C-alpha positions in Angstrom: 127.7 123.7 -9.7 127.4 120.2 -8.1 129.6 117.6 -9.1 128.2 114.9 -11.3 125.8 112.4 -9.7 125.4 114.8 -6.7 122.5 116.7 -5.5 123.1 120.2 -4.1 120.6 121.1 -1.5 120.0 124.7 -0.7 118.8 126.4 2.4 116.0 128.8 1.1 116.3 131.2 3.8 120.1 132.0 2.7 120.4 130.3 -0.6 123.5 128.6 0.7 124.5 125.0 0.0 123.0 123.0 3.1 124.1 119.5 2.0 125.1 117.5 -1.0 123.6 113.9 -1.6 124.0 111.2 -4.2 121.5 111.7 -7.1 119.8 108.4 -7.2 119.2 107.4 -11.3 116.7 105.1 -12.9 119.4 102.4 -12.6 119.5 102.9 -8.5 115.9 102.4 -8.7 116.2 99.2 -10.2 118.5 98.0 -7.5 116.4 99.1 -4.7 113.3 97.5 -6.4 115.1 94.5 -6.5 116.2 94.5 -3.0 112.5 95.5 -1.9 111.2 92.6 -3.9 113.7 90.0 -2.3 112.9 91.3 1.4 109.2 91.2 0.5 108.9 87.9 1.7 110.7 88.1 4.8 108.8 91.2 5.9 105.4 90.1 5.2 106.2 87.0 7.4 107.4 88.8 10.4 104.6 88.2 13.3 102.2 91.1 13.6 103.4 91.7 17.2 107.1 92.0 16.2 106.2 94.1 13.2 104.3 96.3 15.7 107.2 96.7 17.9 109.5 97.7 15.1 106.8 100.5 13.9 106.7 101.6 17.5 110.4 101.9 17.8 110.7 104.0 14.9 108.0 106.4 16.2 110.0 106.3 19.5 113.5 107.3 17.8 111.5 110.0 15.9 110.6 111.3 19.5 113.9 111.0 20.8 115.6 112.7 17.5 112.8 115.3 17.3 114.9 118.6 17.6 117.5 117.3 15.3 115.0 116.6 12.8 112.8 119.6 13.3 116.1 121.8 12.9 117.0 120.0 9.9 113.5 120.3 8.3 113.5 123.8 9.0 116.6 124.9 7.2 116.0 122.5 4.3 112.2 123.5 3.7 112.5 127.1 5.2 109.7 126.5 7.6 109.4 128.0 11.0 111.1 125.9 13.7 108.1 125.9 15.9 105.9 124.3 12.8 108.8 122.0 12.4 108.9 120.5 15.8 104.9 120.1 15.4 105.4 118.1 12.1 108.0 115.8 13.7 105.6 115.0 16.3 103.0 114.0 13.5 105.6 111.9 12.2 106.2 110.2 15.4 102.2 109.9 16.1 101.9 108.3 12.6 104.2 105.6 13.2 102.7 104.8 16.7 99.3 105.0 15.2 100.0 102.4 12.5 102.1 100.3 15.0 98.8 99.0 16.4 97.8 97.9 12.8 99.4 94.8 12.3 97.4 92.8 14.9 94.0 94.7 13.7 94.2 94.1 9.9 91.4 92.0 10.1 89.6 89.7 7.3 86.1 88.6 7.5 84.0 85.3 7.7 81.3 84.9 5.5 78.2 82.7 5.6 77.9 80.6 2.5 76.5 77.1 1.6 78.7 74.0 1.9 81.5 75.2 3.7 83.3 78.1 5.2 84.4 81.5 3.5 87.1 83.7 4.8 89.0 86.9 3.4 92.4 87.8 4.1 94.1 91.2 3.6 97.3 90.7 1.8 100.2 93.0 1.3 100.7 94.4 -2.2 104.4 93.8 -2.2 106.6 96.5 -3.2 105.2 100.1 -2.9 106.9 103.1 -4.5 106.4 106.5 -2.6 106.9 110.0 -4.2 106.5 112.8 -1.9 106.9 116.6 -2.4 109.1 119.4 -0.8 106.3 121.4 1.2 105.8 118.9 4.4 108.6 116.1 3.4 108.6 114.1 6.4 104.9 114.1 7.4 103.8 113.1 3.8 106.6 110.5 3.8 105.4 108.9 7.3 101.7 109.1 6.1 102.4 106.8 3.5 105.4 104.7 4.7 103.9 103.8 8.1 100.7 102.2 6.6 102.6 100.6 3.8 105.2 98.6 6.3 102.2 98.0 8.7 100.4 96.0 6.1 103.4 93.9 5.3 104.8 95.8 2.3 108.5 97.1 1.4 109.1 100.3 0.5 111.1 102.4 -1.8 110.8 106.3 -1.1 111.6 109.1 -3.2 111.4 112.6 -1.6 111.8 115.7 -3.5 115.2 116.7 -5.0 114.9 119.9 -3.0 114.3 118.4 0.5 115.7 114.9 0.9 117.5 115.3 4.1 114.9 114.3 6.7 113.9 111.3 4.6 117.4 110.0 4.5 117.4 110.4 8.4 114.3 108.4 8.7 115.7 105.4 6.7 118.7 105.5 9.2 116.5 105.7 12.0 114.2 102.8 10.6 117.2 100.8 10.2 118.4 101.6 14.0 114.7 100.4 14.9 115.4 96.8 13.6 113.4 97.3 10.2 115.0 94.1 8.0 117.7 95.3 5.4 116.0 95.8 2.1 112.5 96.6 3.6 112.8 100.3 3.0 114.7 102.5 0.5 115.0 106.0 0.1 116.3 107.6 -3.1 116.9 111.1 -3.6 116.4 111.6 -7.4 114.5 113.8 -10.1 111.1 112.9 -11.2 112.1 112.4 -14.8 114.5 110.1 -14.1 114.2 108.3 -10.7 110.5 109.1 -10.2 109.3 107.7 -13.6 111.2 104.7 -13.3 109.8 104.0 -10.2 106.3 104.3 -11.5 107.0 102.0 -14.4 109.2 99.4 -12.9 107.2 96.0 -13.2 107.8 94.8 -9.8 106.5 97.9 -8.1 102.7 97.1 -7.2 101.5 100.4 -6.0 102.5 104.1 -6.3 101.5 106.5 -3.6 102.0 110.3 -4.5 101.6 113.8 -3.1 102.3 116.7 -5.5 100.8 118.6 -8.3 97.7 117.8 -10.2 99.8 117.9 -13.5 102.1 115.4 -12.2 99.6 113.2 -10.7 98.0 112.8 -13.9 101.2 111.7 -15.5 101.7 109.3 -12.8 98.2 108.0 -13.3 98.9 107.4 -17.1 102.2 105.7 -16.6 101.0 103.2 -13.9 97.7 102.3 -16.0 100.1 100.6 -18.3 100.6 97.8 -15.6 97.5 98.4 -14.0 99.4 99.6 -10.9 97.4 100.6 -7.7 97.7 104.4 -7.1 96.8 106.7 -4.4 97.0 110.4 -5.5 96.7 113.4 -3.1 96.9 116.3 -5.7 96.3 120.0 -6.0 93.9 122.2 -4.1 92.0 125.5 -4.0 90.2 125.4 -0.9 87.6 127.4 0.1 86.9 129.4 3.5 83.3 130.3 3.9 82.1 132.7 6.4 78.8 133.4 7.0 77.4 136.5 8.6 76.1 134.6 11.5 79.4 133.3 12.4 81.8 134.5 15.1 83.4 137.0 12.3 86.3 137.9 14.7 87.1 134.5 15.4 87.1 133.5 11.9 88.9 136.6 10.6 91.6 135.8 13.6 91.9 132.2 12.2 92.0 132.8 8.5 95.5 134.3 7.6 97.5 131.2 8.8 94.9 129.0 7.1 96.1 130.8 3.8 99.7 131.9 4.7 100.8 129.0 6.7 104.0 127.2 5.3 104.0 130.2 3.3 101.0 129.3 1.2 102.9 126.3 0.3 100.0 123.9 1.4 97.6 121.8 -0.8 95.0 122.7 1.8 95.6 126.4 2.1 92.3 128.0 2.3 93.2 130.6 -0.4 89.7 131.5 -1.5 88.0 133.5 1.5 84.3 133.5 0.9 82.8 136.1 2.9 78.8 137.0 3.1 78.5 140.5 1.8 76.9 142.0 5.0 80.0 141.3 7.0 82.5 141.7 4.3 84.2 145.2 5.5 84.2 143.8 9.2 86.0 140.6 8.3 88.5 142.2 5.7 89.7 145.1 8.3 90.1 142.1 11.0 91.8 139.8 8.3 94.5 142.5 7.2 95.0 143.6 10.7 95.7 140.0 11.6 98.0 139.4 8.5 100.0 142.6 9.2 100.9 140.8 12.6 102.6 137.9 10.9 106.2 137.7 11.5 108.3 136.7 8.3 111.8 135.8 8.9 114.4 133.3 9.9 112.9 129.9 10.2 115.3 129.3 13.1 114.1 132.2 15.2 111.2 131.1 17.8 109.0 134.0 17.1 109.0 133.5 13.1 105.6 132.4 11.8 106.3 132.5 7.9 109.6 131.6 6.4 110.7 132.0 2.8 109.3 130.1 -0.3 111.2 126.8 -1.4 113.1 128.3 -4.1 113.8 131.1 -6.7 111.7 129.4 -9.5 108.6 129.1 -6.9 109.1 132.9 -5.8 109.1 133.9 -9.5 105.9 131.7 -10.2 103.9 133.2 -7.2 105.0 136.7 -8.3 103.8 136.2 -12.0 100.1 135.7 -10.7 100.2 139.2 -9.5 101.3 140.8 -12.6 99.5 143.7 -13.5 97.3 143.8 -10.1 97.3 146.0 -7.2 96.6 144.1 -3.9 94.6 145.2 -1.2 97.1 144.6 1.2 100.8 143.5 1.1 102.8 142.9 4.2 106.7 142.8 4.5 109.6 140.3 4.2 113.0 140.4 4.5 115.2 141.7 1.8 118.6 140.3 0.4 119.4 136.6 0.4 116.6 134.2 0.5 113.3 133.3 -1.4 111.0 135.4 0.3 107.4 136.6 -0.4 105.3 138.9 1.4 101.6 137.8 2.5 99.4 139.5 0.0 95.6 139.9 -0.1 93.4 140.6 -2.9 90.0 141.7 -2.5 87.4 141.6 -4.1 88.1 138.9 -6.3 86.1 137.5 -9.2 85.5 134.0 -8.4 86.3 133.2 -12.2 89.5 135.0 -12.0 93.0 133.2 -12.4 93.8 134.2 -8.9 90.7 132.3 -7.6 90.9 129.2 -9.9 94.6 128.3 -10.1 96.7 126.9 -7.1 99.1 129.5 -6.7 101.1 127.7 -4.1 102.3 130.8 -2.2 101.1 133.6 0.5 98.4 135.0 -1.7 94.6 135.4 -0.4 91.6 136.1 -2.5 88.6 137.3 -0.8 85.4 136.8 -2.3 81.9 138.2 -1.4 79.0 136.1 -1.7 75.0 137.0 -1.1 73.2 133.6 -0.4 73.9 130.4 0.8 73.7 128.9 -2.8 75.9 131.4 -4.0 78.6 130.3 -1.6 78.2 126.5 -2.7 78.3 127.5 -6.1 81.3 129.5 -5.9 83.1 127.2 -3.4 82.3 124.3 -6.0 83.6 126.4 -9.0 86.9 125.0 -9.3 88.5 121.8 -10.5 89.5 120.8 -7.3 88.1 119.5 -4.3 90.6 119.0 -1.4 89.5 120.6 1.9 87.8 123.7 3.2 86.0 125.3 6.0 82.5 126.7 6.8 81.8 129.4 9.5 78.4 129.6 11.0 76.5 129.4 14.3 73.8 127.4 12.3 74.4 123.8 12.8 71.9 123.1 10.2 73.3 125.4 7.5 76.9 123.9 8.3 75.9 120.4 7.7 73.7 121.1 4.6 76.6 123.4 3.0 79.0 120.4 3.7 77.0 117.8 2.1 76.8 120.1 -0.7 80.6 120.8 -1.2 82.5 118.6 -3.5 85.4 118.5 -0.9 87.0 115.5 0.7 87.9 117.2 4.1 85.9 119.7 5.5 86.2 121.7 9.2 83.3 123.5 10.7 84.2 126.6 12.6 87.8 125.6 12.5 90.5 125.5 9.6 92.0 122.1 10.5 92.2 119.6 7.7 94.4 116.4 9.2 94.4 114.1 11.9 96.4 110.8 11.7 93.1 108.8 12.7 90.9 109.9 10.2 90.8 109.6 6.4 92.3 112.7 4.2 92.1 113.1 0.3 90.2 114.9 -2.5 87.6 114.9 -4.7 87.6 115.9 -8.5 91.3 116.7 -9.7 92.4 116.9 -6.1 93.3 113.0 -6.2 91.9 109.6 -5.7 92.0 107.3 -2.7 92.6 108.3 0.9 95.5 108.6 3.3 95.6 108.2 7.2 93.1 106.2 9.5 92.2 102.7 8.8 91.5 103.6 5.0 95.2 104.1 4.3 95.8 100.9 5.7 93.2 99.1 3.5 94.8 100.8 0.6 98.1 99.0 0.9 96.4 95.5 0.7 94.5 93.3 -1.6 91.6 91.2 -0.5 92.1 87.4 -0.8 88.9 85.0 -0.6 89.2 81.4 0.4 86.5 78.8 0.6 86.7 75.7 2.3 84.3 72.8 1.4 83.1 71.1 4.6 80.3 68.8 3.2 
């Protein structure tokens, strides 16, 4: 057991203790918010050029420490080292992208009678940020960078399972010249530190990524003080493959779209919808490709999939397969570590629990369909609407289906969901608000209207 007031951080691949860090309490949140509030005026008054330079230096420091950060993230989350390096590049890119924002946070001049009317985008004040354990540092950067660029101060609560790279980011931000008090990182539990951050009267906004259930709780708590919220929540994304597509290319790409990050991805395309006339061909190729995926030591350069984050998560994923005989189950290491093999179930009824609930593990369900209308109906037939893909050579069909899907982020003949310069977010119970791109920057500001009489 960890000493009182200490978080014991485990390494999912070995179950060994990786680090021990102080556990933040509700009282620590109060201290951090007070400090952030005191620093808010000074940070918002920093000249836009100087604010840009600080954000750019944070990005530069992430780049110069990329390997150390990647190895730390790889060990703390259990993700393959190659993936971790790519994610650290995204973190650096995010800070560099928003480094250009302070000088481009523009208002408007509006023609009116009797004077001049202008608008300003003003920072909100103190922003509380809560991020999960599956992509700890990228998801933090998506929020921290635009919040700081807009002139806010920030209190970040990473997951108690994966706080290590967030704590390093705070150190790098300090080294880059971010003023004292402008950015705090508190490693604590949701029911204590997280809820206090959400309910604190001096926090103007909460930006959260995590489960839909927790997002609803945050929305409920935040509504008491009319806090602004951005919620990026769960998903059950569809990967729709039409028979006129390059079926081989779709089948080669589909496994990592489900199993990447060991399925612990809100954008995981875990419902693979395949037109019945090409179902057999697709399934054969999909299983063949899945069987080649290398599951193992996250620090091994050849590893493609690591362990799940915890024993609790492993047991949760296994529970979804109770009483079910998979069509295919790959292999995973035995012994220490929270391992779970990539698993395929086909065919799956679209109303089945496997096809409706977010499993958050390496389990793919393959669902046949007969017509375009069927595909759209099945794809829309969950409470989620975060991401998805459409594979077809018919560009008219591609856009027709895309416009009819209740999903916030779609790709055609691709399984990508995220680009730093474009908006990301969901429909329905996948959340509210948008991250990344100019949309995120605007979500950390309020519009102020000023009229000047000239008559």
